[in-house]
C-alpha positions as CSV (number, residue, x, y, z in Angstrom):
1,M,-5.3,-4.7,-12.2
2,I,-5.1,-3.0,-8.8
3,R,-8.2,-3.0,-6.7
4,L,-8.7,-1.1,-3.4
5,V,-10.9,-2.3,-0.7
6,T,-11.7,-0.6,2.7
7,K,-12.0,-2.8,5.8
8,P,-11.6,-2.6,9.4
9,H,-8.2,-3.7,10.7
10,E,-8.5,-7.1,12.3
11,E,-6.4,-6.2,15.4
12,T,-7.2,-2.5,16.0
13,G,-10.7,-2.2,14.5
14,G,-9.4,1.1,12.8
15,E,-9.9,1.8,9.1
16,M,-7.5,0.4,6.5
17,V,-7.4,0.1,2.7
18,Q,-6.3,-3.3,1.3
19,V,-4.5,-3.3,-2.1
20,W,-5.2,-6.3,-4.3
21,D,-3.5,-7.1,-7.6
22,D,-5.1,-9.8,-9.7
23,G,-6.6,-11.4,-6.6
24,V,-3.4,-11.3,-4.6
25,F,-3.3,-9.2,-1.4
26,V,-0.3,-6.9,-1.9
27,A,-0.5,-4.1,0.8
28,G,-2.3,-2.6,3.7
29,V,-2.6,1.3,3.9
30,Y,-3.1,2.7,7.4
31,P,-3.4,6.1,9.0
32,H,-0.1,7.0,10.8
33,E,0.7,9.9,13.2
34,D,3.0,11.3,10.5
35,G,0.8,10.6,7.5
36,V,0.0,7.3,5.8
37,R,1.8,3.9,6.3
38,I,1.9,1.3,3.5
39,V,2.9,-2.2,4.6
40,S,3.8,-4.7,1.9
41,K,6.1,-7.7,1.0
42,Y,5.7,-6.6,-2.5
43,L,6.9,-3.0,-2.3
44,A,9.3,-2.4,-5.1
45,G,9.7,1.5,-4.9
46,V,8.2,4.8,-4.6
47,D,8.5,7.6,-7.2
48,T,7.8,11.3,-6.6
49,E,6.1,13.0,-9.5
50,P,7.1,16.6,-10.1
51,V,3.5,17.9,-10.6
52,Y,1.2,20.1,-8.8
53,P,-0.2,19.1,-6.4
54,P,2.7,16.8,-5.5
55,A,2.0,13.1,-6.0
56,V,3.7,9.8,-5.4
57,V,3.5,6.5,-7.2
58,V,3.9,3.3,-5.2
59,K,5.2,0.3,-7.2
60,F,4.6,-3.4,-6.4
61,S,6.7,-6.3,-7.5
62,A,5.1,-9.4,-9.0
63,H,6.6,-11.6,-6.3
64,P,7.1,-11.1,-2.5
65,I,10.4,-9.4,-1.5
66,E,12.7,-11.6,0.6
67,A,13.3,-10.5,4.2
68,G,16.9,-9.5,4.7
């Protein structure tokens, strides 16, 4: 089950949201000059939902994605 936790960023002290899935840290969500930045080794894809207002669904994999 996905759980969201707000914390200060360790390096900048700015606000961030941690994304946890069954006790595993899977992503950090940060403010960005162009919007929102999501950083994750588990990022598996993003879908845009054709609804109003527009929405996106961020998908995470069960295992870290290999660098490459």
